[in-house]
Residue frames as qw, qx, qy, qz and C-alpha x, y, z in Angstrom:
[[0.003, -0.538, 0.417, 0.733, -35.72, -89.25, 83.37],
 [0.785, 0.464, 0.060, -0.406, -37.60, -89.67, 80.09],
 [0.853, -0.001, 0.457, 0.251, -36.29, -92.64, 78.02],
 [0.597, 0.721, 0.140, 0.323, -35.62, -90.50, 74.91],
 [0.043, -0.934, 0.312, -0.171, -33.53, -87.98, 76.84],
 [0.685, -0.512, 0.514, 0.066, -31.63, -90.82, 78.61],
 [0.830, 0.297, 0.384, 0.273, -31.02, -92.65, 75.20],
 [0.405, 0.878, 0.027, 0.253, -29.91, -89.36, 73.57],
 [0.231, -0.868, 0.422, -0.120, -27.40, -88.65, 76.26],
 [0.817, -0.248, 0.509, 0.114, -26.21, -92.20, 76.42],
 [0.760, 0.548, 0.261, 0.231, -25.79, -92.21, 72.58],
 [0.197, 0.930, -0.197, 0.241, -23.76, -88.91, 72.66],
 [0.411, -0.746, 0.519, -0.073, -21.41, -90.06, 75.40],
 [0.846, -0.031, 0.515, 0.133, -20.87, -93.52, 73.86],
 [0.671, 0.676, 0.143, 0.269, -20.23, -92.11, 70.39],
 [0.020, -0.935, 0.314, -0.160, -17.85, -89.47, 71.92],
 [0.646, -0.532, 0.548, -0.002, -16.05, -92.18, 73.86],
 [0.852, 0.141, 0.463, 0.199, -15.76, -94.62, 70.92],
 [0.544, 0.806, 0.021, 0.233, -14.41, -91.93, 68.63],
 [0.356, -0.846, 0.383, 0.098, -11.21, -91.60, 70.83],
 [0.526, 0.582, -0.618, -0.057, -7.92, -92.96, 69.48],
 [0.213, -0.344, 0.854, -0.326, -7.43, -95.06, 72.61],
 [0.773, 0.184, 0.426, -0.433, -10.72, -96.92, 71.91],
 [0.761, 0.560, -0.248, -0.213, -9.54, -97.55, 68.34],
 [0.193, 0.592, -0.763, 0.172, -6.18, -98.74, 69.66],
 [0.532, -0.161, 0.709, -0.434, -7.98, -101.04, 72.04],
 [0.839, 0.382, 0.151, -0.357, -10.05, -102.47, 69.12],
 [0.568, 0.640, -0.516, -0.034, -6.80, -103.04, 67.14],
 [0.142, -0.471, 0.804, -0.333, -5.32, -104.72, 70.16],
 [0.705, 0.030, 0.568, -0.423, -8.21, -107.04, 70.51],
 [0.802, 0.544, -0.156, -0.191, -8.00, -108.01, 66.78],
 [0.284, 0.663, -0.675, 0.157, -4.22, -108.58, 67.32],
 [0.444, -0.294, 0.744, -0.403, -4.84, -110.88, 70.29],
 [0.849, 0.264, 0.321, -0.327, -7.48, -112.78, 68.36],
 [0.670, 0.627, -0.387, -0.087, -4.99, -113.22, 65.41],
 [0.111, 0.575, -0.776, 0.235, -2.18, -114.38, 67.64],
 [0.558, -0.117, 0.711, -0.412, -4.41, -116.95, 69.37],
 [0.790, 0.359, -0.203, -0.453, -5.44, -118.44, 66.10],
 [0.569, 0.370, -0.734, 0.037, -2.66, -121.07, 66.01],
 [0.211, -0.202, 0.760, -0.580, -3.39, -121.84, 69.76],
 [0.625, 0.221, 0.519, -0.539, -6.91, -122.76, 68.93],
 [0.422, 0.024, 0.802, 0.423, -6.00, -124.25, 65.54],
 [0.187, 0.111, -0.311, -0.925, -7.92, -121.65, 63.68],
 [0.116, 0.286, 0.944, -0.113, -11.08, -123.46, 64.75],
 [0.087, -0.585, -0.583, -0.556, -14.57, -122.60, 63.82],
 [0.467, -0.735, -0.433, 0.234, -15.17, -121.50, 67.48],
 [0.434, -0.366, 0.040, 0.822, -12.13, -119.19, 67.21],
 [0.089, 0.237, 0.467, 0.847, -13.59, -117.61, 64.09],
 [0.271, -0.679, -0.635, -0.250, -17.06, -117.41, 65.56],
 [0.421, -0.606, -0.332, 0.587, -15.88, -115.41, 68.63],
 [0.208, -0.241, 0.206, 0.925, -14.54, -112.51, 66.51],
 [0.107, -0.343, -0.644, -0.676, -17.54, -112.71, 63.94],
 [0.326, -0.675, -0.661, -0.035, -20.09, -112.57, 66.82],
 [0.379, -0.561, -0.224, 0.701, -18.35, -109.84, 68.84],
 [0.134, -0.129, 0.288, 0.939, -17.85, -107.54, 65.84],
 [0.162, -0.448, -0.704, -0.527, -21.40, -108.18, 64.55],
 [0.383, -0.692, -0.584, 0.182, -22.93, -107.31, 67.87],
 [0.351, -0.509, -0.091, 0.780, -20.82, -104.33, 68.37],
 [0.110, 0.020, 0.473, 0.874, -21.49, -103.02, 64.91],
 [0.197, -0.559, -0.745, -0.306, -25.13, -103.53, 65.16],
 [0.395, -0.705, -0.438, 0.395, -25.36, -101.59, 68.43],
 [0.339, -0.411, 0.104, 0.840, -23.10, -98.81, 67.26],
 [0.086, 0.362, 0.585, 0.720, -25.15, -98.12, 64.06],
 [0.234, -0.780, -0.556, -0.166, -28.09, -97.01, 66.30],
 [0.442, -0.720, -0.181, 0.503, -26.02, -94.92, 68.63],
 [0.316, -0.221, 0.306, 0.870, -24.12, -93.20, 65.80],
 [0.026, 0.485, 0.640, 0.596, -27.23, -92.62, 63.86],
 [0.323, -0.823, -0.445, 0.143, -28.94, -90.96, 66.93],
 [0.427, -0.589, 0.040, 0.685, -25.92, -88.72, 67.29],
 [0.274, 0.023, 0.492, 0.826, -25.73, -87.86, 63.69],
 [0.067, -0.680, -0.652, -0.328, -29.43, -87.09, 63.52],
 [0.313, -0.840, -0.309, 0.319, -29.24, -84.73, 66.44],
 [0.392, -0.428, 0.218, 0.785, -26.12, -83.01, 65.02],
 [0.190, 0.297, 0.644, 0.679, -27.76, -82.68, 61.64],
 [0.159, -0.792, -0.581, -0.097, -30.91, -81.23, 63.14],
 [0.377, -0.730, -0.102, 0.561, -28.86, -78.65, 65.15],
 [0.319, -0.134, 0.444, 0.827, -26.97, -77.62, 61.98],
 [0.072, 0.539, 0.647, 0.535, -30.20, -77.20, 60.02],
 [0.279, -0.839, -0.430, 0.184, -31.73, -75.14, 62.85],
 [0.375, -0.607, 0.070, 0.697, -28.62, -72.87, 62.82],
 [0.230, 0.115, 0.598, 0.759, -28.78, -72.48, 59.04],
 [0.072, -0.712, -0.660, -0.229, -32.42, -71.72, 59.33],
 [0.313, -0.834, -0.262, 0.372, -31.64, -68.92, 61.74],
 [0.384, -0.316, 0.330, 0.803, -28.94, -67.46, 59.55],
 [0.129, 0.372, 0.657, 0.643, -31.34, -67.31, 56.73],
 [0.204, -0.810, -0.548, -0.029, -34.13, -65.74, 58.85],
 [0.386, -0.746, -0.108, 0.532, -31.68, -63.13, 60.26],
 [0.407, -0.146, 0.420, 0.798, -30.03, -62.22, 57.00],
 [0.352, 0.664, 0.170, -0.637, -31.68, -59.21, 55.20],
 [0.440, 0.563, -0.447, -0.539, -32.56, -60.06, 51.72],
 [0.063, -0.177, 0.979, 0.080, -32.36, -63.81, 52.20],
 [0.590, -0.155, -0.545, -0.575, -35.28, -66.08, 50.95],
 [0.457, -0.252, 0.647, -0.556, -37.19, -67.23, 53.86],
 [0.875, 0.238, -0.161, -0.390, -38.67, -69.88, 51.52],
 [0.573, 0.406, -0.689, 0.177, -35.40, -71.72, 52.02],
 [0.409, -0.408, 0.591, -0.563, -36.18, -72.28, 55.69],
 [0.724, -0.034, 0.603, -0.335, -36.83, -75.87, 56.67],
 [0.552, 0.459, -0.518, -0.465, -35.83, -77.18, 53.11],
 [0.075, 0.243, -0.966, 0.040, -34.93, -80.63, 54.46],
 [0.409, 0.247, 0.733, -0.484, -38.57, -81.24, 55.12],
 [0.567, 0.488, -0.139, -0.649, -39.73, -80.77, 51.55],
 [0.891, 0.234, 0.388, -0.028, -40.32, -83.57, 49.01],
 [0.590, -0.181, 0.482, 0.622, -37.70, -84.38, 46.41],
 [0.388, 0.619, 0.511, 0.454, -39.59, -82.69, 43.61],
 [0.145, -0.979, -0.141, -0.012, -39.81, -79.44, 45.51],
 [0.572, -0.625, 0.322, 0.422, -36.15, -79.62, 46.33],
 [0.595, 0.213, 0.508, 0.585, -35.33, -80.18, 42.60],
 [0.200, 0.872, 0.336, 0.295, -37.23, -77.03, 41.74],
 [0.337, -0.922, 0.105, 0.160, -35.13, -75.03, 44.31],
 [0.679, -0.305, 0.458, 0.486, -31.97, -76.69, 43.03],
 [0.531, 0.489, 0.456, 0.521, -32.66, -75.87, 39.43],
 [0.004, -0.976, -0.163, -0.145, -33.23, -72.20, 40.31],
 [0.445, -0.822, 0.287, 0.209, -29.91, -72.05, 42.15],
 [0.709, -0.052, 0.510, 0.484, -28.07, -73.93, 39.51],
 [0.436, 0.719, 0.320, 0.436, -29.28, -71.42, 36.92],
 [0.209, -0.977, 0.043, -0.018, -28.17, -68.56, 39.21],
 [0.656, -0.479, 0.449, 0.372, -24.74, -70.22, 39.56],
 [0.649, 0.312, 0.484, 0.497, -24.44, -70.71, 35.71],
 [0.216, 0.902, 0.206, 0.311, -25.30, -67.00, 35.11],
 [0.417, -0.873, 0.212, 0.136, -22.85, -65.87, 37.77],
 [0.715, -0.264, 0.473, 0.442, -20.06, -67.94, 36.10],
 [0.501, 0.641, 0.451, 0.366, -21.02, -66.60, 32.79],
 [0.055, -0.991, -0.028, -0.123, -20.63, -63.04, 34.12],
 [0.621, -0.626, 0.364, 0.301, -17.24, -64.00, 35.63],
 [0.707, 0.116, 0.490, 0.496, -16.03, -65.13, 32.35],
 [0.325, 0.787, 0.287, 0.438, -17.01, -61.79, 30.79],
 [0.402, 0.264, -0.286, 0.829, -15.08, -59.92, 33.53],
 [0.407, -0.622, -0.064, -0.666, -17.84, -59.02, 35.87],
 [0.131, -0.286, 0.751, -0.581, -17.97, -59.63, 39.62],
 [0.484, -0.305, -0.772, -0.276, -20.26, -62.38, 41.02],
 [0.151, -0.167, -0.662, 0.715, -21.04, -60.60, 44.25],
 [0.322, 0.045, 0.023, -0.945, -24.31, -59.21, 45.30],
 [0.549, 0.278, 0.707, -0.348, -27.81, -60.28, 44.74],
 [0.122, -0.050, 0.692, 0.710, -28.32, -61.38, 41.13],
 [0.089, 0.606, 0.778, 0.136, -32.14, -61.16, 41.22],
 [0.070, 0.520, 0.190, 0.830, -33.86, -57.98, 40.33]]
């Protein structure tokens, strides 16, 4: 199996597993045990180092797994939105794949749609409906 496919599947499974309430409860339990054992170990540097090291390692690894899952989910959502735009009569196909544009290009699109929204709100205040296609 290709490493990318394996990692992607692994990240999805781990992220799904770690998002369960039982895993959160387990993490809270570990913290509680650590707190309770503080007096036993005299709140020593080693006692503190155990929790600091453990949480740092877990956090470091989870960042990559969660980012992989989030990237995949975001890409899937973008593709679905692109398909809705492509399949909708009268939609602007120039809006396909916007996430790949540079910030300046996105700002131009945003300004256009902000102007359309402002015009629609003004029409609402004058008692008109804001449905339909506002462009000629």
